[in-house]
All heavy atoms as an XYZ file, in Angstrom:
916
protein
N      86.123    -48.957     65.738
C      85.705    -49.532     64.481
C      86.656    -49.069     63.382
O      87.016    -47.905     63.312
C      84.272    -49.094     64.193
C      83.621    -49.855     63.097
S      81.918    -49.340     62.917
C      81.128    -50.854     63.357
N      87.062    -49.956     62.518
C      88.005    -49.605     61.464
C      87.294    -48.886     60.318
O      86.122    -49.108     60.049
C      88.709    -50.854     60.941
O      87.782    -51.687     60.308
N      88.054    -48.037     59.656
C      87.514    -47.262     58.547
C      87.505    -48.109     57.273
O      88.458    -48.817     56.985
C      88.391    -46.039     58.320
C      87.829    -45.091     57.304
C      88.691    -43.860     57.184
O      89.139    -43.344     58.221
O      88.911    -43.431     56.047
N      86.429    -48.034     56.501
C      86.312    -48.781     55.253
C      86.974    -47.984     54.142
O      86.668    -46.811     53.938
C      84.838    -49.048     54.910
C      84.198    -49.908     55.988
C      84.719    -49.711     53.550
C      82.712    -50.105     55.818
N      87.905    -48.600     53.433
C      88.585    -47.939     52.329
C      88.004    -48.427     51.011
O      87.924    -49.627     50.771
C      90.077    -48.228     52.374
C      90.760    -47.630     53.574
C      92.238    -47.872     53.525
C      92.897    -47.273     54.743
N      94.342    -47.459     54.724
N      87.588    -47.492     50.183
C      87.049    -47.847     48.867
C      88.191    -48.061     47.886
O      89.173    -47.324     47.881
C      86.138    -46.743     48.353
C      84.871    -46.481     49.161
C      84.125    -45.296     48.573
C      83.986    -47.704     49.186
N      88.049    -49.076     47.064
C      89.035    -49.322     46.013
C      88.657    -48.509     44.783
O      87.479    -48.340     44.487
C      89.061    -50.801     45.636
C      89.562    -51.697     46.751
C      89.585    -53.120     46.313
N      88.183    -53.572     46.157
C      87.792    -54.557     45.379
N      88.657    -55.222     44.666
N      86.537    -54.892     45.304
N      89.648    -48.019     44.047
C      89.313    -47.313     42.809
C      88.731    -48.278     41.778
O      89.059    -49.463     41.770
C      90.654    -46.745     42.338
C      91.691    -47.544     43.031
C      91.078    -48.051     44.303
N      87.861    -47.754     40.925
C      87.235    -48.580     39.886
C      88.298    -49.087     38.916
O      89.221    -48.367     38.561
C      86.186    -47.779     39.146
N      88.168    -50.330     38.489
C      89.089    -50.921     37.515
C      88.437    -50.879     36.141
O      87.365    -51.459     35.931
C      89.389    -52.366     37.909
C      90.571    -52.927     37.151
C      90.866    -54.338     37.573
N      90.711    -55.125     36.363
C      90.182    -56.313     36.284
N      89.753    -56.901     37.358
N      90.076    -56.935     35.145
N      89.055    -50.193     35.194
C      88.507    -50.044     33.862
C      89.159    -51.054     32.928
O      90.344    -51.347     33.037
C      88.737    -48.619     33.350
C      87.801    -47.633     33.979
C      88.081    -47.102     35.226
C      86.653    -47.246     33.332
C      87.218    -46.192     35.819
C      85.778    -46.345     33.908
C      86.068    -45.813     35.161
N      88.341    -51.583     32.003
C      88.817    -52.558     31.031
C      88.618    -51.996     29.626
O      88.027    -50.930     29.457
C      88.086    -53.914     31.191
C      86.574    -53.752     30.959
C      88.378    -54.529     32.547
C      85.812    -55.054     30.967
N      89.083    -52.719     28.622
C      88.883    -52.343     27.219
C      87.624    -53.028     26.695
O      87.158    -54.033     27.245
C      90.095    -52.760     26.373
C      91.377    -52.062     26.775
C      91.309    -50.603     26.406
C      92.613    -49.908     26.727
N      92.544    -48.485     26.446
N      87.075    -52.509     25.603
C      85.848    -53.071     25.021
C      86.004    -54.536     24.629
O      85.074    -55.323     24.791
C      85.416    -52.267     23.796
C      84.572    -51.028     24.053
C      84.271    -50.319     22.749
C      83.309    -51.355     24.781
N      87.165    -54.928     24.117
C      87.318    -56.319     23.682
C      87.393    -57.295     24.856
O      87.360    -58.499     24.660
C      88.529    -56.481     22.777
C      89.842    -56.241     23.480
O      89.892    -55.749     24.603
N      90.928    -56.566     22.800
N      87.460    -56.805     26.080
C      87.490    -57.670     27.251
C      86.108    -57.912     27.849
O      85.969    -58.697     28.774
C      88.400    -57.068     28.328
C      89.855    -56.981     27.919
C      90.688    -56.249     28.947
O      90.317    -55.177     29.408
N      91.810    -56.844     29.296
N      85.086    -57.234     27.322
C      83.726    -57.421     27.848
C      83.182    -58.748     27.361
O      83.184    -59.041     26.170
C      82.811    -56.258     27.423
C      83.314    -54.965     28.057
C      81.370    -56.534     27.830
C      82.535    -53.740     27.650
N      82.712    -59.540     28.288
C      82.168    -60.864     27.997
C      80.649    -60.736     27.841
O      80.004    -60.045     28.630
C      82.509    -61.834     29.147
C      84.023    -61.937     29.295
C      81.892    -63.200     28.916
C      84.461    -62.613     30.573
N      80.053    -61.386     26.821
C      78.591    -61.322     26.664
C      77.878    -61.790     27.935
O      78.237    -62.799     28.532
C      78.309    -62.283     25.505
C      79.585    -62.322     24.745
C      80.685    -62.159     25.760
N      76.894    -61.025     28.346
C      76.134    -61.356     29.542
C      76.778    -60.859     30.823
O      76.230    -61.036     31.899
N      77.923    -60.217     30.735
C      78.618    -59.724     31.923
C      77.983    -58.408     32.366
O      77.554    -57.601     31.565
C      80.097    -59.506     31.615
C      80.899    -58.979     32.784
C      82.355    -58.804     32.380
C      83.135    -58.022     33.393
N      83.444    -58.686     34.599
N      77.952    -58.215     33.655
C      77.493    -56.950     34.189
C      78.551    -56.400     35.144
O      79.527    -57.069     35.463
C      76.138    -57.110     34.893
C      76.177    -58.017     36.071
N      76.276    -59.381     35.951
C      76.151    -57.759     37.395
C      76.306    -59.923     37.155
N      76.241    -58.972     38.042
N      78.392    -55.180     35.537
C      79.316    -54.489     36.456
C      80.678    -54.236     35.831
O      81.687    -54.325     36.508
C      79.462    -55.251     37.765
S      77.926    -55.441     38.659
N      80.739    -53.898     34.552
C      82.016    -53.547     33.937
C      82.163    -52.025     33.936
O      81.190    -51.280     34.008
C      82.119    -54.087     32.510
C      81.094    -53.538     31.562
C      81.291    -52.320     30.945
C      79.918    -54.221     31.296
C      80.354    -51.791     30.092
C      78.969    -53.694     30.449
C      79.199    -52.486     29.852
O      78.255    -51.963     29.020
N      83.410    -51.569     33.866
C      83.744    -50.151     33.760
C      84.621    -49.989     32.535
O      85.588    -50.732     32.374
C      84.503    -49.669     34.998
C      83.716    -49.892     36.270
O      82.551    -49.551     36.350
N      84.345    -50.481     37.255
N      84.305    -49.014     31.681
C      85.053    -48.845     30.434
C      85.038    -47.379     30.002
O      84.062    -46.666     30.250
C      84.466    -49.779     29.340
C      83.068    -49.392     28.957
C      85.352    -49.852     28.138
N      86.150    -46.933     29.399
C      86.217    -45.621     28.766
C      85.992    -45.820     27.269
O      86.639    -46.665     26.657
C      87.593    -44.976     28.956
C      87.909    -44.587     30.377
C      88.929    -45.214     31.073
C      87.196    -43.582     31.019
C      89.237    -44.858     32.374
C      87.492    -43.224     32.325
C      88.518    -43.861     32.989
O      88.818    -43.506     34.281
N      85.092    -45.041     26.677
C      84.815    -45.152     25.245
C      84.609    -43.762     24.650
O      84.290    -42.814     25.351
C      83.563    -46.016     24.954
C      83.795    -47.463     25.284
C      82.348    -45.486     25.684
N      84.796    -43.687     23.335
C      84.535    -42.457     22.593
C      83.251    -42.631     21.810
O      83.046    -43.659     21.166
C      85.697    -42.144     21.652
C      85.583    -40.809     20.968
C      86.859    -40.486     20.219
C      86.834    -39.074     19.705
N      88.123    -38.711     19.097
N      82.382    -41.634     21.846
C      81.097    -41.695     21.148
C      81.327    -41.370     19.678
O      81.850    -40.312     19.337
C      80.083    -40.716     21.768
C      78.755    -40.800     21.047
C      79.911    -41.002     23.250
N      80.940    -42.297     18.797
C      81.128    -42.132     17.362
C      79.881    -41.543     16.713
O      79.956    -40.626     15.906
C      81.492    -43.482     16.707
C      82.787    -44.011     17.322
C      81.611    -43.338     15.200
C      83.099    -45.441     16.961
N      78.709    -42.076     17.050
C      77.449    -41.557     16.497
C      76.314    -41.819     17.474
O      76.398    -42.705     18.320
C      77.137    -42.212     15.147
O      76.905    -43.586     15.313
N      75.247    -41.032     17.323
C      74.085    -41.115     18.218
C      72.819    -41.154     17.380
O      72.707    -40.452     16.377
C      74.026    -39.903     19.157
C      75.292    -39.814     20.006
C      72.799    -39.966     20.047
C      75.399    -38.535     20.798
N      71.860    -41.993     17.814
C      70.573    -42.088     17.124
C      69.469    -42.210     18.164
O      69.512    -43.080     19.031
C      70.564    -43.312     16.204
C      69.266    -43.555     15.517
C      69.270    -44.860     14.724
O      70.175    -45.664     14.845
N      68.238    -45.051     13.932
N      68.464    -41.331     18.077
C      67.311    -41.417     18.970
C      66.320    -42.420     18.402
O      66.042    -42.414     17.209
C      66.646    -40.061     19.140
C      67.508    -39.071     19.890
C      66.793    -37.769     20.177
O      65.541    -37.743     20.117
O      67.487    -36.804     20.464
N      65.789    -43.285     19.265
C      64.898    -44.359     18.830
C      63.622    -44.327     19.658
O      63.664    -44.148     20.876
C      65.586    -45.738     19.001
C      64.657    -46.857     18.591
C      66.881    -45.790     18.217
N      62.492    -44.481     18.988
C      61.209    -44.668     19.649
C      60.689    -46.029     19.236
O      60.461    -46.282     18.057
C      60.196    -43.580     19.253
O      60.735    -42.311     19.611
C      58.874    -43.786     19.948
N      60.526    -46.908     20.203
C      60.085    -48.277     19.932
C      58.624    -48.417     20.349
O      58.249    -48.086     21.472
C      60.973    -49.251     20.718
C      60.929    -50.654     20.205
C      62.005    -51.507     20.854
O      63.162    -51.067     20.935
O      61.665    -52.624     21.270
N      57.797    -48.904     19.431
C      56.376    -49.078     19.706
C      56.065    -50.558     19.868
O      56.569    -51.395     19.129
C      55.534    -48.497     18.574
C      55.687    -47.007     18.441
C      54.838    -46.461     17.332
C      55.058    -44.973     17.217
N      54.264    -44.384     16.151
N      55.217    -50.862     20.822
C      54.826    -52.240     21.090
C      53.377    -52.457     20.681
O      52.625    -51.507     20.438
C      55.013    -52.558     22.576
C      56.449    -52.482     23.014
C      56.937    -51.359     23.666
C      57.321    -53.523     22.755
C      58.254    -51.280     24.062
C      58.645    -53.459     23.142
C      59.110    -52.330     23.804
N      52.965    -53.730     20.615
C      51.620    -54.070     20.155
C      50.531    -53.487     21.046
O      49.456    -53.169     20.577
C      51.467    -55.585     20.083
C      52.243    -56.206     18.947
C      52.043    -57.712     18.903
O      51.587    -58.317     19.856
N      52.395    -58.309     17.779
N      50.786    -53.357     22.318
C      49.765    -52.843     23.240
C      49.669    -51.323     23.220
O      48.924    -50.733     23.985
C      50.057    -53.312     24.652
C      49.923    -54.790     24.802
C      50.134    -55.208     26.213
N      49.974    -56.647     26.344
C      50.194    -57.311     27.439
N      50.618    -56.677     28.514
N      50.014    -58.600     27.485
N      50.457    -50.674     22.372
C      50.409    -49.226     22.273
C      51.450    -48.502     23.109
O      51.548    -47.281     23.046
N      52.200    -49.215     23.905
C      53.243    -48.590     24.715
C      54.422    -48.188     23.838
O      54.720    -48.845     22.841
C      53.749    -49.553     25.794
C      52.653    -49.975     26.744
O      51.617    -49.341     26.812
N      52.891    -51.040     27.467
N      55.091    -47.120     24.222
C      56.294    -46.700     23.512
C      57.427    -46.485     24.508
O      57.186    -46.117     25.660
C      56.084    -45.397     22.722
O      55.719    -44.368     23.637
C      55.028    -45.552     21.661
N      58.653    -46.725     24.050
C      59.849    -46.495     24.844
C      60.779    -45.611     24.024
O      61.041    -45.900     22.860
C      60.558    -47.816     25.195
C      59.675    -48.670     26.095
C      61.890    -47.553     25.870
C      60.280    -50.018     26.417
N      61.266    -44.549     24.641
C      62.226    -43.656     23.997
C      63.598    -43.925     24.591
O      63.764    -43.943     25.808
C      61.857    -42.196     24.212
C      60.560    -41.835     23.548
O      60.269    -42.327     22.467
N      59.774    -40.996     24.176
N      64.582    -44.124     23.728
C      65.953    -44.316     24.186
C      66.908    -43.854     23.105
O      66.514    -43.495     22.002
C      66.219    -45.763     24.584
C      66.064    -46.783     23.480
C      67.142    -47.155     22.686
C      64.840    -47.399     23.242
C      67.002    -48.088     21.680
C      64.691    -48.338     22.248
C      65.780    -48.689     21.476
O      65.636    -49.623     20.475
N      68.180    -43.830     23.451
C      69.221    -43.424     22.519
C      70.120    -44.614     22.268
O      70.497    -45.332     23.200
C      70.047    -42.243     23.091
C      71.264    -41.968     22.240
C      69.180    -41.012     23.201
N      70.439    -44.852     21.006
C      71.369    -45.899     20.617
C      72.596    -45.203     20.053
O      72.483    -44.388     19.147
C      70.730    -46.803     19.574
C      71.506    -48.062     19.314
C      70.689    -48.970     18.433
N      69.712    -49.665     19.236
C      69.691    -50.982     19.406
N      70.579    -51.727     18.818
N      68.782    -51.546     20.137
N      73.758    -45.507     20.625
C      74.989    -44.842     20.199
C      76.040    -45.878     19.827
O      76.082    -46.972     20.404
C      75.524    -43.957     21.319
N      76.865    -45.536     18.857
C      78.012    -46.355     18.494
C      79.209    -45.769     19.230
O      79.483    -44.575     19.128
C      78.242    -46.325     16.983
C      79.387    -47.171     16.461
C      79.140    -48.658     16.723
C      79.600    -46.935     14.985
N      79.881    -46.612     20.017
C      81.034    -46.180     20.807
C      82.217    -47.082     20.499
O      82.051    -48.192     19.987
C      80.721    -46.203     22.320
C      79.624    -45.227     22.664
C      80.357    -47.606     22.793
N      83.410    -46.614     20.807
C      84.581    -47.430     20.538
C      85.792    -46.992     21.338
O      85.816    -45.917     21.927
N      86.803    -47.854     21.335
C      88.113    -47.536     21.884
C      89.170    -48.123     20.955
O      88.872    -48.440     19.807
C      88.262    -48.010     23.334
C      88.235    -49.516     23.502
O      88.214    -50.255     22.493
O      88.255    -49.985     24.660
N      90.385    -48.279     21.443
C      91.473    -48.772     20.598
C      91.314    -50.233     20.199
O      91.957    -50.702     19.272
C      92.818    -48.617     21.325
C      93.180    -47.199     21.689
C      92.628    -46.779     23.047
O      91.935    -47.586     23.715
O      92.877    -45.634     23.441
N      90.454    -50.974     20.889
C      90.360    -52.419     20.677
C      89.109    -52.873     19.930
O      89.130    -53.920     19.295
C      90.406    -53.153     22.025
O      89.283    -52.752     22.819
C      91.694    -52.846     22.767
N      88.004    -52.114     20.025
C      86.742    -52.569     19.422
C      85.733    -51.421     19.368
O      85.960    -50.360     19.943
C      86.163    -53.731     20.232
N      84.613    -51.681     18.688
C      83.465    -50.781     18.700
C      82.245    -51.585     19.130
O      82.197    -52.802     18.958
C      83.201    -50.145     17.319
O      83.008    -51.179     16.362
C      84.329    -49.235     16.899
N      81.261    -50.901     19.678
C      80.045    -51.573     20.141
C      78.902    -50.567     20.139
O      79.117    -49.360     20.108
C      80.247    -52.147     21.538
N      77.676    -51.087     20.191
C      76.498    -50.243     20.333
C      76.119    -50.203     21.799
O      76.291    -51.181     22.526
C      75.325    -50.785     19.522
C      75.407    -50.452     18.069
C      74.075    -50.647     17.356
O      73.066    -50.960     18.012
O      74.060    -50.481     16.136
N      75.606    -49.059     22.210
C      75.147    -48.911     23.583
C      73.730    -48.351     23.566
O      73.387    -47.511     22.737
C      76.102    -48.009     24.400
C      75.657    -47.937     25.841
C      76.226    -46.640     23.797
C      76.676    -47.323     26.761
N      72.910    -48.851     24.468
C      71.519    -48.434     24.584
C      71.382    -47.680     25.909
O      71.696    -48.218     26.971
C      70.618    -49.670     24.565
C      69.151    -49.393     24.587
C      68.395    -50.699     24.476
C      66.922    -50.521     24.589
N      66.203    -51.792     24.489
N      70.924    -46.412     25.811
C      70.848    -45.551     26.982
C      69.437    -44.983     27.090
O      68.859    -44.539     26.094
C      71.841    -44.378     26.864
C      73.234    -44.906     26.553
C      71.859    -43.540     28.121
C      74.176    -43.852     26.061
N      68.893    -45.000     28.290
C      67.584    -44.392     28.496
C      67.632    -42.918     28.148
O      68.633    -42.251     28.339
C      67.156    -44.552     29.959
C      66.834    -45.962     30.324
C      66.260    -46.099     31.704
N      66.379    -44.921     32.545
C      66.525    -44.964     33.856
N      66.608    -46.108     34.471
N      66.612    -43.854     34.560
N      66.549    -42.406     27.612
C      66.487    -41.025     27.118
C      66.858    -40.006     28.197
O      67.529    -39.020     27.922
C      65.080    -40.762     26.588
C      64.876    -39.434     25.973
C      65.232    -39.461     24.541
C      64.769    -38.149     23.933
N      65.121    -37.994     22.599
N      66.458    -40.231     29.444
C      66.738    -39.265     30.500
C      68.222    -39.203     30.874
O      68.675    -38.227     31.442
C      65.897    -39.560     31.741
C      66.120    -40.951     32.294
O      66.524    -41.842     31.538
O      65.885    -41.150     33.507
N      69.003    -40.217     30.534
C      70.437    -40.217     30.822
C      71.273    -39.860     29.592
O      72.474    -39.750     29.675
C      70.874    -41.590     31.321
C      70.309    -41.920     32.661
C      70.816    -43.248     33.088
N      70.365    -43.499     34.439
C      71.073    -44.144     35.324
N      72.236    -44.626     35.001
N      70.610    -44.326     36.528
N      70.642    -39.691     28.464
C      71.360    -39.507     27.208
C      71.885    -38.087     27.008
O      72.657    -37.848     26.092
C      70.464    -39.883     26.040
N      71.517    -37.149     27.850
C      71.983    -35.776     27.674
C      73.490    -35.651     27.869
O      74.104    -34.700     27.396
C      71.253    -34.850     28.649
O      71.561    -35.219     29.980
N      74.109    -36.595     28.558
C      75.556    -36.570     28.795
C      76.356    -37.148     27.635
O      77.567    -37.108     27.639
C      75.892    -37.343     30.061
C      75.286    -36.756     31.305
C      75.635    -37.566     32.514
C      74.969    -36.977     33.740
N      75.244    -37.742     34.927
N      75.668    -37.686     26.638
C      76.340    -38.356     25.528
C      76.338    -37.440     24.306
O      75.292    -37.116     23.765
C      75.653    -39.693     25.206
C      76.340    -40.396     24.066
C      75.629    -40.582     26.440
N      77.549    -37.013     23.884
C      77.706    -36.115     22.745
C      78.713    -36.748     21.788
O      79.730    -37.299     22.220
C      78.209    -34.732     23.207
C      77.196    -34.109     24.177
C      78.446    -33.814     22.033
C      77.700    -32.886     24.885
N      78.455    -36.668     20.490
C      79.349    -37.236     19.487
C      80.753    -36.651     19.626
O      80.925    -35.445     19.765
C      78.809    -36.960     18.078
O      77.496    -37.516     17.968
C      79.700    -37.586     17.015
N      81.766    -37.540     19.599
C      83.163    -37.131     19.706
C      83.684    -37.034     21.122
O      84.871    -36.811     21.342
N      82.824    -37.226     22.096
C      83.196    -37.091     23.500
C      83.660    -38.430     24.080
O      83.165    -39.479     23.694
C      81.969    -36.592     24.259
C      82.141    -36.337     25.711
C      80.835    -35.854     26.314
O      79.812    -36.505     26.153
N      80.872    -34.709     26.965
N      84.610    -38.390     25.015
C      85.019    -39.593     25.732
C      84.193    -39.667     27.004
O      84.103    -38.701     27.760
C      86.523    -39.566     26.074
C      86.898    -40.778     26.912
C      87.355    -39.530     24.805
N      83.554    -40.829     27.219
C      82.724    -41.025     28.403
C      83.212    -42.244     29.175
O      83.860    -43.129     28.621
C      81.228    -41.196     28.044
C      81.018    -42.386     27.092
C      80.659    -39.924     27.456
C      79.558    -42.718     26.835
N      82.883    -42.265     30.446
C      83.148    -43.424     31.289
C      81.810    -44.097     31.576
O      80.847    -43.433     31.957
C      83.813    -43.008     32.593
N      81.764    -45.396     31.358
C      80.578    -46.185     31.687
C      80.936    -47.010     32.908
O      81.890    -47.792     32.886
C      80.168    -47.093     30.522
C      79.842    -46.258     29.296
C      78.983    -47.968     30.921
C      79.639    -47.066     28.039
N      80.189    -46.831     33.976
C      80.441    -47.566     35.211
C      79.244    -48.449     35.525
O      78.116    -48.020     35.395
C      80.699    -46.604     36.365
C      81.997    -45.836     36.231
C      82.161    -44.841     37.383
N      83.450    -44.202     37.346
C      83.735    -43.126     36.629
N      82.813    -42.594     35.856
N      84.932    -42.588     36.656
N      79.514    -49.668     35.946
C      78.483    -50.625     36.323
C      77.528    -50.922     35.165
O      76.322    -50.945     35.315
C      77.715    -50.125     37.550
C      77.024    -51.242     38.286
O      77.391    -52.404     38.159
N      76.019    -50.901     39.067
N      78.093    -51.146     33.974
C      77.292    -51.410     32.779
C      76.886    -52.865     32.647
O      77.379    -53.746     33.350
N      75.971    -53.114     31.731
C      75.477    -54.460     31.409
C      75.804    -54.767     29.958
O      75.899    -53.863     29.140
C      73.962    -54.534     31.574
C      73.362    -54.192     32.907
C      71.857    -54.079     32.776
C      73.700    -55.257     33.919
N      75.951    -56.034     29.630
C      76.120    -56.418     28.233
C      75.215    -57.596     27.915
O      74.976    -58.457     28.750
C      77.579    -56.784     27.932
O      77.931    -57.972     28.579
N      74.691    -57.586     26.696
C      73.864    -58.695     26.226
C      74.196    -58.922     24.750
O      74.864    -58.114     24.126
C      72.378    -58.387     26.412
O      72.040    -57.200     25.753
N      73.726    -60.028     24.208
C      73.979    -60.355     22.814
C      72.674    -60.231     22.034
O      71.678    -60.865     22.365
C      74.559    -61.782     22.667
C      74.776    -62.117     21.212
C      75.852    -61.904     23.438
N      72.694    -59.383     21.000
C      71.548    -59.190     20.122
C      72.027    -59.405     18.691
O      72.909    -58.697     18.222
C      70.947    -57.765     20.267
C      70.606    -57.439     21.717
C      69.763    -57.571     19.351
C      69.466    -58.249     22.292
N      71.466    -60.383     18.002
C      71.825    -60.699     16.612
C      73.336    -60.861     16.441
O      73.957    -60.257     15.580
C      71.293    -59.635     15.670
C      69.791    -59.566     15.645
C      69.316    -58.561     14.607
N      67.924    -58.266     14.844
C      67.477    -57.069     15.202
N      68.286    -56.063     15.344
N      66.201    -56.903     15.397
N      73.940    -61.649     17.284
C      75.371    -61.967     17.235
C      76.290    -60.767     17.481
O      77.465    -60.804     17.117
C      75.750    -62.635     15.914
C      75.080    -63.984     15.740
O      74.817    -64.633     16.769
O      74.825    -64.373     14.601
N      75.780    -59.704     18.078
C      76.594    -58.542     18.431
C      76.380    -58.210     19.903
O      75.279    -58.373     20.431
C      76.231    -57.322     17.585
C      76.522    -57.496     16.137
N      77.791    -57.425     15.621
C      75.708    -57.760     15.091
C      77.745    -57.624     14.326
N      76.486    -57.841     13.976
N      77.427    -57.714     20.541
C      77.294    -57.306     21.935
C      76.618    -55.941     21.987
O      77.005    -55.012     21.282
C      78.660    -57.254     22.636
C      79.208    -58.665     22.815
C      78.562    -56.561     23.989
C      80.531    -58.735     23.532
N      75.597    -55.824     22.826
C      74.897    -54.571     23.062
C      75.163    -54.178     24.506
O      74.856    -54.928     25.426
C      73.391    -54.722     22.819
C      72.544    -53.502     23.131
C      72.867    -52.372     22.155
C      71.077    -53.842     23.094
N      75.767    -53.015     24.697
C      76.023    -52.503     26.032
C      74.801    -51.737     26.498
O      74.115    -51.114     25.687
C      77.244    -51.590     26.017
C      78.500    -52.149     25.360
C      79.605    -51.115     25.406
C      78.936    -53.431     26.035
N      74.520    -51.791     27.794
C      73.353    -51.097     28.322
C      73.702    -50.433     29.645
O      74.581    -50.884     30.366
C      72.197    -52.075     28.537
C      71.706    -52.710     27.272
C      70.594    -53.712     27.523
O      70.375    -54.141     28.644
N      69.889    -54.072     26.476
N      72.986    -49.365     29.933
C      73.096    -48.679     31.211
C      71.722    -48.781     31.857
O      70.739    -48.286     31.321
C      73.466    -47.189     31.030
C      74.718    -47.046     30.200
C      73.616    -46.519     32.382
C      75.951    -47.633     30.798
N      71.651    -49.440     33.004
C      70.367    -49.577     33.676
C      70.277    -48.572     34.826
O      71.032    -47.600     34.887
C      70.155    -51.013     34.146
C      71.104    -51.425     35.254
O      72.035    -50.647     35.568
O      70.913    -52.507     35.816
N      69.399    -48.828     35.755
C      69.149    -47.940     36.877
C      70.390    -47.737     37.740
O      70.625    -46.660     38.284
C      68.006    -48.510     37.720
C      67.548    -47.683     38.901
C      66.957    -46.368     38.413
C      66.527    -48.450     39.707
N      71.235    -48.755     37.854
C      72.400    -48.684     38.738
C      73.670    -48.266     38.009
O      74.711    -48.082     38.620
C      72.616    -50.039     39.415
C      71.410    -50.491     40.183
C      70.610    -51.507     39.695
C      71.057    -49.884     41.364
C      69.483    -51.921     40.389
C      69.928    -50.274     42.062
C      69.142    -51.301     41.567
N      73.619    -48.123     36.694
C      74.784    -47.720     35.910
C      74.986    -46.213     35.944
O      74.114    -45.449     36.350
N      76.171    -45.793     35.519
C      76.513    -44.383     35.550
C      77.295    -44.018     34.294
O      78.163    -44.771     33.856
C      77.368    -44.089     36.790
C      77.866    -42.677     36.984
C      76.703    -41.736     37.275
C      78.870    -42.621     38.117
N      76.975    -42.868     33.719
C      77.716    -42.331     32.573
C      78.251    -40.969     32.993
O      77.514    -40.156     33.540
C      76.815    -42.142     31.337
C      76.259    -43.461     30.872
C      77.578    -41.466     30.222
C      75.290    -43.324     29.726
N      79.532    -40.735     32.716
C      80.106    -39.433     33.020
C      81.079    -39.031     31.922
O      81.709    -39.882     31.304
C      80.803    -39.445     34.376
O      81.861    -40.372     34.380
N      81.193    -37.734     31.709
C      82.142    -37.208     30.736
C      83.537    -37.271     31.342
O      83.727    -36.960     32.519
C      81.793    -35.770     30.387
C      82.734    -35.133     29.408
C      82.408    -33.672     29.162
O      81.437    -33.154     29.746
O      83.143    -33.060     28.388
N      84.512    -37.695     30.550
C      85.895    -37.808     31.019
C      86.791    -36.899     30.197
O      87.259    -37.272     29.137
C      86.372    -39.264     30.931
C      85.669    -40.202     31.879
C      85.934    -39.883     33.341
O      87.069    -39.494     33.696
O      84.988    -40.015     34.126
N      87.021    -35.703     30.679
C      87.855    -34.744     29.955
C      89.332    -35.085     30.066
O      90.122    -34.706     29.223
C      87.596    -33.341     30.481
C      86.207    -32.845     30.154
C      85.987    -31.441     30.627
C      84.573    -31.018     30.264
N      84.272    -29.682     30.713
N      89.716    -35.816     31.123
C      91.135    -36.137     31.326
C      91.595    -37.316     30.461
O      92.791    -37.536     30.322
C      91.396    -36.455     32.792
O      90.663    -37.594     33.184
N      90.669    -38.081     29.896
C      91.009    -39.233     29.055
C      90.870    -38.867     27.582
O      90.033    -38.056     27.217
C      90.093    -40.426     29.356
C      90.183    -40.945     30.756
C      91.484    -41.660     30.957
C      91.566    -42.185     32.380
N      92.829    -42.788     32.671
N      91.695    -39.485     26.769
C      91.574    -39.278     25.327
C      91.741    -40.610     24.610
O      92.552    -41.431     25.009
C      92.605    -38.277     24.824
O      93.895    -38.797     24.978
N      90.946    -40.795     23.585
C      91.034    -41.978     22.723
C      91.248    -41.446     21.311
O      90.339    -40.866     20.714
C      89.759    -42.846     22.829
C      89.577    -43.343     24.249
C      89.837    -44.004     21.841
C      88.298    -44.092     24.487
N      92.460    -41.616     20.807
C      92.811    -41.041     19.497
C      92.462    -41.971     18.342
O      91.926    -41.542     17.343
C      94.293    -40.675     19.462
C      94.608    -39.610     20.487
O      93.783    -38.748     20.747
N      95.782    -39.672     21.081
N      92.801    -43.242     18.472
C      92.542    -44.201     17.408
C      91.389    -45.109     17.795
O      91.354    -45.641     18.894
C      93.785    -45.051     17.144
C      94.924    -44.285     16.529
C      96.060    -45.204     16.129
O      95.788    -46.359     15.771
O      97.199    -44.760     16.196
N      90.476    -45.293     16.857
C      89.344    -46.199     17.074
C      89.499    -47.383     16.145
O      89.853    -47.235     14.983
C      88.026    -45.504     16.790
C      87.686    -44.330     17.691
C      86.425    -43.644     17.193
C      87.517    -44.776     19.122
N      89.214    -48.578     16.682
C      89.236    -49.760     15.836
C      87.876    -49.896     15.153
O      86.854    -49.881     15.814
C      89.542    -51.006     16.656
C      89.639    -52.240     15.807
C      90.145    -53.409     16.564
C      90.291    -54.586     15.622
N      90.817    -55.728     16.289
N      87.856    -50.031     13.819
C      86.560    -50.126     13.115
C      85.865    -51.444     13.353
O      86.388    -52.381     13.807
C      86.945    -49.973     11.651
C      88.408    -50.144     11.555
C      88.970    -50.008     12.930
C-alpha cells in the first residue's frame, strides 16, 4: 500500500477571502479584542470574543468562541486554519467553528497593517 503524503497548508491574504468561503488559511495580526455576551429573547446567552485583525492587504473582524479565545492576544500574529467567512452589514466577518484552528505564529511577522 502506498504512503499518503500530506500537502502543506496554502495561506492566502485577507483581501483574497471571498464572502461565504470556508476552509481558508490566513496569517493575521491581532489589533484589538472585545469580549461580547449576546442575550436572546428566550433567555439564552452566548459568550464570544470579537477581534479586529489585519495583514498588509486588509483588516477584518473575527468572531471566536470564548473557549478558543485564550490564544488570541493583542499585537500577536496568529494563523487561522480552516476558517469561515460570512457577510454581516456589508462587511466580511471571519469565524472559527468546531473544525477551525487558531495558533500563535512566532516565526511570522506582519509589520505594516492596512487600515
